[in-house]
N, C-alpha and C positions, 0 to 999 in steps of 0.2 A: 464537498466530498460526497461521493456516492459509493456505497459498498454493494458488491454483487457476489453472491455465493453460488457456485456451480458444484457439480458433483465431485470435481477433482481439484478445484482451486477457489480462492477468494480473491476478488479484484477490487482495488481501491482506485477510483477515477478521481483525481485531484484537479482542482482548478484554483490555484492560489491567486490571491489578489495582487501579489507582487512576485518578482523573480526570487526563487529560492537559492540559497547558497549550496554548494556541494555538501557541506557539513549538515545542513538541514535536510537535504534529500537523503543522505545516508542515515540520519536519525529516523526519518519516516520509513525508510526501507527496513531498518532493524525492528521498528515497532510493528510493521506489517508482518514481518517474518515471525515474530513472537506470537502475534494473533493467529497466524496460519498454523503454527505449531499447536496452539491451544485447541484449534478446531480439527487438527489432523489433516490439514490441507496445505497445498502450496499457496504462496501469497504473491500477488502481482500488484505493482503500482503503475499507473499510467499518468503522465503529465502532458499537458498540451505542448 
């Protein structure tokens, strides 16, 4: 995982070792949104 913070968003570039289930992706998205709220920024997740 790599985290990048810009002036208007925080982005998480994820490279999982295996395919993620939809539930796992949703959990990661919720966690990223909470982190973005903490920073006062929009959150984005990118997967290959």
